N, C-alpha and C positions, 0 to 999 in steps of 0.2 A: 546641561543647557544645550538646546538645539543649535546645530552648526549654521552659521550664516555663510552661504556659498557665494561670497562676493568675488569679483574678478581678481582682487588682491590675494585672497586666500587661494584661489585657483592657480595663480602664477607661482605662489609659494609651493603648493603641493605638486604642481607640474615639475618644478625644479627638483623637488625631493624624489619624485619618481624617476626622473632622468638620472639623478645621482645614484639611486639604488640600482638601476638597470646596469650602470657602468661597473658596479662592484660585483655583480653576479657572475660567478664562474660558469663555464660551460657545463652542461649536464654530463653525467658519466657516459663514456663511450659504450656503444652497443654493437656487438658483432652481427653481421648478417649471414644468412646462408643462401643456398641456391635452390630452395624448394620451389617447384613450379607444379601446379595441378592442371590437369586437362579436364575441364568441366564442359561437357557437351560441345567439344570441339574448340573451346576457347582456352588459351594458356593464361593461367592466373598465378602470378608470382606471389610468394609469401615469404619475405626475407626474415621474418621474426617468428617462424613456426616454432623454434626451439623454446620460445617463452611461454608456450602453452603448458609445458611441464613444470607446474609449480613446486614439485617436490625435488627437482634436480638441484644439486649443489650450485651449479652455475646460475640458475634462475634465482635461487635464494640469495646468493651473493650480489647479483645484479639488483634485486629488490632492496636489499639493505643499502646499497650505494644510492639508489634512487631516493629512498626515504631520508638518508643523510643529506643529500643534495636539497631536497624539498625543505628539510628542517633548517638548513643553512640560509635559505632564502626567506622563509616565512618567520622564522624565529627572531629576526632583527627588524621586522617592519615597524614603523612608528605607530604609536597608539595601541599596540598589541595588548599591553598590560590593562589599559582602560577597557578595551573590547572584552577581554577575558573577564574582568570584574563584572561588567554590566551583563554579559551573557550568563555568568554564574547566577546572578539575581534572577534574570528572566527564565532561564531553563529550570530554575528551582520552583517555579510556579507548578503547583501540583495538578492533578486531574483525578476524576472520579467517574466510575461507570454506573450505568443503570443496573439494579440488582436482578438476579435470578431468584425468584421466590419458590421455596419448596416447603410446603406446610406453612408454618409461621416464620421460617428462617429466611433471611434476606442475605444472599451472598453477592459481594461486589468487590471491584478492585479500586484501590486508591494509592496514589503516590504523593508524597509530600516532601518539601525541602530538598535536602541533599541525598535522599534515598536513591540508590542506583537503579533499583527495580521496584515496580509496583508490588504491593502486598495484597493478599486476599483477605477481606474483612467479612465479618458476620454480625448481623443484628438479629436477635431473637425478638420478633415482633417489629412492626413498622417504626415504632418509637423506641426500640430497644437500645441498650448501650452497645457502642461499637467495640468489637474486640478483634484482634488480629488472629486469623486462622492459619495462614501460611505467609512466611516471610523469606523469600529466596535470598534476601540480602545476608542472612545469617549463614548461608550455605557456601559463601565465597568471600574472602576478604577483598578481592578485586571487583566484586559485583558482577561476575560473568555467568552466574547461574540465573536462569530466567524461568518464570512460570509461563509456559506456552499456551495451555488450555486447561479447563477444569469443568467437571460435570458432577454436581451433587446428585445423590439418590433421590427418589421421588419424595421421600419423607424428610430429607435433609440430614439423615443420620450418618451417612458415609459420603466420602468425596473421592472421586478418581481425578487425578491431575497428572500433568506432564512437566517435568523439569528437563531443560537442555543446558549445555554449557558452550561458551565462546560464540554464541549466536548461530550455531549450526542447525538449530531447530530439530535435531534428531532426538526427540523426547524419549524419556523413560517413564513409564506409567507407574504411579504409586497409588495406594489407597490409604486414606486417613479416616480414623474414627473421629467424627466431629465432636462427640461428647467428651471423650477422654483425651483427645489430642494425640493419640498414639497411632503409629503407622502399623498397618497389617503387613504380613510378610510378603504379599504379592508384589512382584517386579516384572514388568513386561517392557522389553526394549523395542526399538524401531517403531515407536508409535507417533511418528511425525504427523501433524495435522489430524490427530485422531478424533473420531466421533465415538461416543460412548452412550449406550442405552441400558439403564439399569433394570433389573427385574423388580417388581413392586416389593418383594420381600427381602431385597438387598442381598440375596444369596449369590448373585453373580451378575454379569453384564455382557452385552454384545459390544464389540469394538472393532476398529480397523487398525491394521498395521502393515508394515512393509516387510519383505523377506529379509532374513539375516544375510550379512555379507558372507559369501562362500556358498550359500544355498542356491544361488542363481549365477548365470554368466556375469562376469565383471561388467559393471555399468548398469545392469538390470536391477540391482538392489535399490535404485532410485525410482523404480516403477513397480508394477504388479501389486498394488495395494489391495489387500483382501480383508474379508470380514470373518470374525471368529466369535465363539462364545467362551467366556472364562468363568468357572466356578471358583469362588473365593477360596484362597488357601490351597488351590490345586496347582499342578505343574503347568505353567503356560505353554511349554513345548508340546503338551498333549491336547491343547485346546482344539476342539473340532472346528473346521471351516464351515460356515453356514451359507456361503454363496457358491454355488456350483456352476453357474452359467459361465461359459468362456467369455472373457473380456479381452480387449486389446490392452497391451501392457501399459499404455498411456492413459487408459480410462481411470477416472478418479471416483472411487466408491465411497459413499458416505451413508451413515445411518441415522434414523430418527425413530421415535416410538411413541406409544400412548401410555399415559400414566398408570392405567389399570393393567398394563402388560399384555393386552391382547394382540396388538398390531405392531409390526415392525415395518418401517418405511425405508426403502433403499433408493438413493439417488446415484445415477451414473453420469458423470459429466464428461463429455467429449470435447474438450476445449471450452471456450467461453461463449459459444454460440449455439451449442446443441447439448441436450441432456435427455435422459430417460428416467422414468419413475416406476418403482415396483413396490408391491405391498404383500406382506406375509401375514396370514392369520394364524397366530400361534396356537389357536384351538384346533386348527386344521393343518398341521404342519406338513401333511402329505402333499398338499397342493403346492408347496414351495412359494417362491416369489412370483405373484401374478402381475403382468404388466398393467400399469395404469396409463402410462404414455410411453410409447416406444417407436423409434424409427422416424420421428418428425424432425424437420429442419427448424427446430425451435428449442427453447429451454423450458424446464418445469422445476419448480421448487415447491415442496409440500410440507404441511404440518398437520397433525391429527388433533382434533378438538371435538369434544362431545362424541357424536356418532358419525362424524364426517371427516373427510380429508379435504383440506383447503389448499388449492394449488394456484400459485402465481405463474402465468405463462405468457409468452409472446406469440403463441400459435395464432395466426390470423389477427394479431393485435400487436404491432411493433412497439406500442407504448404500454403494453401489458394489460392483463385483465385477471380477475380472480374467478376460478371455477370451484364448484363443490362436487366431491365424488363420494358416492356411497361405497364404503369399503366392501360390501357384499356383492356389489354390481359395478365394478370399477371401469368397465369398458366405455369407450368414448361416446357411444350413443346414449349413455346414461348420465353424461356430465350435465351439470346445471350451472349456467353462468350467474354469478352473484353480483359481481362488480364489473360492468362492461368497460372497455377501453375508454379512457378520457382523451379526446383528441388534443387537449391543450396541456396535458400533464402526464408524467411517467409514474406509474405505480411501482413504488420501491418495495413495498410489502404491505400485507393486510394481516394484522395480528388478531386472531380470535381471543377475546378476553371478556370476561364478565358477561357472557352470552351475547356479545356484540362483535363487530369487526372494526378495528382501528386501521383506517386507510392512510398510509404515509405516501404522499406524492411529491415529486419534484415538479415545480412550475418555474420555468426559466432558471433552472439550476438552484433554486431555493426551496426549502421544505414547507409542506402544509400537512396538517393532521386533522382528519375528520372521523366522526363516529357514524357507523351504519349498523342497522339491525342485521341479524344473521341471514335474513332473506335479501339483504341489499338495500333496504330502505334508509335514506339519508336521515340522520337525526340531529347532528350538530357539528360545528367546527370548533377546533381547539385554538384558543388565542395563544400564539407564540410570541416571545418577547420582541423580536425584530426580524428582519430578513436574515435568515441564517439557515442552519443545518441541524436536523435531527440526526444523531449519529448512532443511536441505539434505541430499541423499542422492546419492552419485555412485559410479560404478563401471562396469566393462565386463564383458561376457559371458565374455571369455577370461581375466580376471584372477582370482586367488585371494582378492583383498582388495577391500574397498569402503570408503568414507569417509562419515561423517555429522557434521554440526554440531549441537550440542546446547546449549541455554541454558534458564534459567528466570528468574523475577523476581529472585532473589537469587543467581544463578549466571551469571557472565560467559560468553560464547560460547567454546566449545572444539571442536576437530576431533578426531574419533576414527577410528582405523583398525581395521577389522573383518575378522577372518579368516572368510570366508564358509563355510568347511568346518566349523569347530568353534564359531563364535559368540563367540570371544574378542576382546576389544577392548584397545586401548592408545591413550593420548592422543598425538596427532600434532602439534598446535599449540594454543596457548592465548593468552589475553591476561590481563594482571594488572589489578586494579582497587583503587584506594585507598578501599575501602568495607568496613566491618565487616559483612559479609553475615549473620553468625551472630546479629546483633542483631535480625533481623526474622523475622516468621512469615508464612507464606502459608497461607490456608485457602480452601476452596471451600464456598460456601453455596448454598442454593436459596431461591427465593421464588416467589410466584404472581402472574401478570400479570392484567390486567383481565378476560380471558376464561377465566381458570382455568388457563392453560398454566403449567407449572413451568419456571422459567428458572434456570440456574446462573450463579454469579458468583464471581469471584476477589477476595479481599481481602488486601491486603498492608499490614502496619503493624509498628511496634516491638512487641516482646514484652511490654513493661511497661506498655502503655497501658491505662487504665481505660475501661470502656464507660459514659461519663458523659453522653452526648448532646451533648458540646461538642467532639468531635474535628474539626478542620478536614479535610474530606474532598474528594478529587478523584475525580469519577465520569467515566469516559470510555467511549465506545462507537463502534460502526460500524454493524453491522446491514445488510449488503447485498452483492450481487455474489458470494455464495458465499465471502466472505472469513471465515476463522476467527481469532478473537482468543484466542490461547493464551498460556501463561506465557512472557514474553520479558524480556530484560534491557534495560531503558530507563534509561540511566545518569542522566539528569537527574531522575528520580523520587526519587533518594536525597536530593536537597536537601529535598524535602518530607517523606520518611520519617524522616530523621535528626532533624527538629525536631518529631516528634509528629503528623505527618499521616497520614491513611489514604488508600490508593489502591484504587479499586474498578473492576473490569472485568467487566461482565455479558456473557453470550453470547446476544445478541439474535437474534430471528428475522430472517431475511434473510441471516444468516451461513451458514457451512458446517459449524459445529461438530457438528451432528447430521444431516447428510446433505441431499439435495436437497429433501425435503419441508420441512425447516426453512428452507432458502433460499426456496422458493416461498411459504412462509407469510408472507414479509415483502417481497414484490415486487408491482408493479402494484396492483390494487385491494385488496391486503392490506398495503400499506405502512404503514398506520396501526398495525398490530400492533407494528412496530418502535418507534414512539414510545411506545406504551402499555407495552411491555416496559421501556423506559428510565425512564419515569416511575415505574413500579412498583419499579424498582431503588432510585430515590431515596426513595420512600416506605418501602421496607424498611429502608434504612440509618437513617432517622429513627425509625421505630417500634421498631427493635431497639436503639436507644440508642447508635448510633455517632456521630450528628451531628444537626444541626438545619438548617433552611433558611438561617439566617444564617451557617452554617459550611459550606455546601455549594457547591462550584464544579464546573462541568462543562466538558468539553473534547472536541473532535472536529474532524476535518479531512476535506475532500472529501465523500464521502457521509456521513461523520461530522459534517461541517459542516452539511449539510442536517438531520441528527438534532438538532444543537444549536439550529438555527433553529426547528424544529418544537417542540422541548421547551420553549423559553423563551416562544414565542408561545402555546402551548397551556396551559402551567402557569407563568406568571411568578411565582406565589407560592412556588414550590418551590425556587428557587435564588437564591444571592446574586450570583454572578458567572459569566460565560460567556466562554470563549475559543473562537472559531469560525474555523477555518482553511480557506483555499482552498475556500470553501463553494459549494454550489448552494442558491439561495434563491428565485429567481424560476422556479418550476417550469412556468409557462405558456409560457416563452420559452427555457428552457435549451437545447433541442435545436437552436436556430438558430445556435449559436456553437461554433467550433472543432470538436472531434471528438465533440460530445455526441450526435449521432444514433446513435452506437454504443450509447448507454444506453437507447434507447427500449424494447428488450425488457425492461429492468429496471423502468423508471419508467412507461412509456407516453408518449403524446403528447397535448397539449391540442388538437392539430388534429383528433383523433379524437373525434367527439361522444359516443361511449360511454365514453371514458377521461377526457375533460375533467372531469366532476363529481368523481371521486375525487382527481384531481390538484389541482384547485382547493381542495378541502376541507382540504388540509394545507399547501399552498404558503405558506411562511413570509412572503414579501414581501406577500402578499395578506391577511394576518391580523394586521397591526400596527394596534392600535386607538388612536385618539386619546385622550390623557390617562391611559393605563394605566401603572402603575408597574412597568416591566420591570426585570430585573436589570441590573447593570453588564455591558456587553458590549465585548469587544476583538475586532474583526474583523481577521484578518491574511491577506494574500493576496500575490501576486507579479505583477509587470508582465509577465514572460515565460512565465507559465503557459500551456502549450499544451494542457492538458486542460480545466480549469474556468476559464472566462473571469472575470477580475477584476471584470466588471461586476456580478456578483451581490453581492459585498461592497460595492462603491461604492453601488449603489442602496439596499441594505438599511440601510447606515450612515446615509445621508442621510435616509431615511424615519424611522428610529428616533430620530435626533437631533431631528427635528421633532416627533414625536408622543409619545415616552416622557416620563413624569414621574418616572422612577426613577433608576437609577444612571447614571454617565457612559457615553457611547457613543463608542468610539474606533476609528479605522481606521488600520491599518498596512500600507502597500504597499511591499514589498521590490523594489528595483530589481536588475537583473542576476540574477534568480532565477526559478524556475519552480514547478512543483507540489510540489516537494520533492526529486525525484531530482536528484543532482548539486549540491545546495546546499553551498557551501564551509563548512567548520567555523567560520570566523570569523563568517560571517553567521548560522550556526545558534546560536552562543553569544550574539550580540547579540539575536537574535529570542527565544531562551529567556529571556534576562535580562528582557526586556520582559514576557513572558508570566507569568513567576513573580513579578516585582515587582508586577504588576497583581493577581494572585491573593492574595498575602500582604497587600497593601494592603486589598483589598476584604473579606477575611475577618478583619481585625483580628489578623493572625497574622504577626508580624515575626521573622525568624531573626537577630536581633541583640540585643545587650544595650542596655537603656534607659539 
């Protein structure tokens, strides 16, 4: 039953929170050291530098003590058992992906019920009987083996796929015979984020992988991704390298190809705002990879269909356009624009399918889908169920049908089959949800940021809620790397919504909701715009009568964790509680760990004297003031995170526990888990139970009967 947030209930819960605060012991002691760096003439103290070494016995013991302290606080919170029960129901809501079609075979992912990991399913024919092809849940009793990626051969007879363990994403490549279900002897390690292009006869494939540990200087094994060719049942250590052009170690090389096996397409990404594209004609291998687009301050993403290469680019088009390239004459003077830039929408992708082009746009951060002829002539628009998000689009040039996945805040994911010729759709797969989605309303509002820029924001809440300034509100954000936050079905949010909470998601600069100019307005020396946009969102929610600082909690992860750190260090008065996940927080040293040099084009580097000042100005770890009353903060990270080093959360928690005179500061370090990809459902339920229990506690908002 939804909670009635009356003043009587509030006084009861306030008393409970006060009583709990009095029983909480102090956090474990953390020693400091005297490390001081001289950065461009400025002395920067780093008293918790020793916590960067996650493998040291001292750091391991300290982390164990922090986890025990956090467990002692969160484990006794009122209502926790009820929260766990409802989250177990909500997080058991499954999901399904749009299929990749190879011949008559439809490959797709599905997760149902209490499965820790999604399984790869197969249908022979569009109406075929579903059968499980790969089930990573059988590979680990703890559910810590995950399917990272998978590529069927062009005829669907063989499957290359990657398994990783404990969320580290360092995949090992395997090859499965789809007909017999037997594994081939091929094993290739270090295939993180792999791209695979099969030969038409299935005798081998092109692929990408990272160098083996020990083959390069320590630390560089996270970079230098290269492309190779592998002949089935041969020794992978002898695989010839197919890309010989020198690349920077941070460049991300990926491969694509044509079904008939003639062309190989190579993309080289230099951060999230620049890339290059190259084409190799395998009938003329002596020419090597010929540049299609190189040296531009823009991005290029291509796919081969028919006798053309279709390329989505923001070159001279910040909201993107589609060009067609003749693979025999790929130079820029021969490009043909097929879909020009739409000044009112951002082109997310244009899929060549059924001899047509399916154009997927974002209009004010919601999806639209239209059918165009191969010459760019408009044919029809596809009716989507509501304002929401297409999350996947798949199909082949030769097929008459394509598939897309659609969802919204109050609409679970479903897969639709689209007749490319007439634009008609029918539902192909769906999931059921034990949620009364009709009880909730979604609206999009606009507010003004510090510099006058208008920002859009989604609000989700129960239909019957008054705007009384007392609504417990969860504000989340990201704002970076060209990532768009659009309406999505987040099942755990219904625990909040069902009991009268408000959920708010602003479209901050740094994201991709409004094109590349929007992205660049929130990167490098303009990163502060992201934090200003987020703070303005909070102020808008307060001024418009949704909530108050005592009833406002914020949440974000990864780059969104950096956002959380900047928000509460810059405006500690504005928020009651913060959940900060797998965060970047020490921005002066972030690029020295794991794969973080990849992000220098987005953030900059403190090693650069011109970039140091603007990075230092917002780096959360360097702006925690002694004696400040900061909000309650729960940092959550993972020991096997291969993207953002857990040292950020460790150092920030130690510093804040020492200096803050505000709410409790807790650190939760998950073992046998990584950045989030591949996290078992069981671990996700436990983590979410901790996060929601913390929020309800801090906001005097308990989803249980007194």
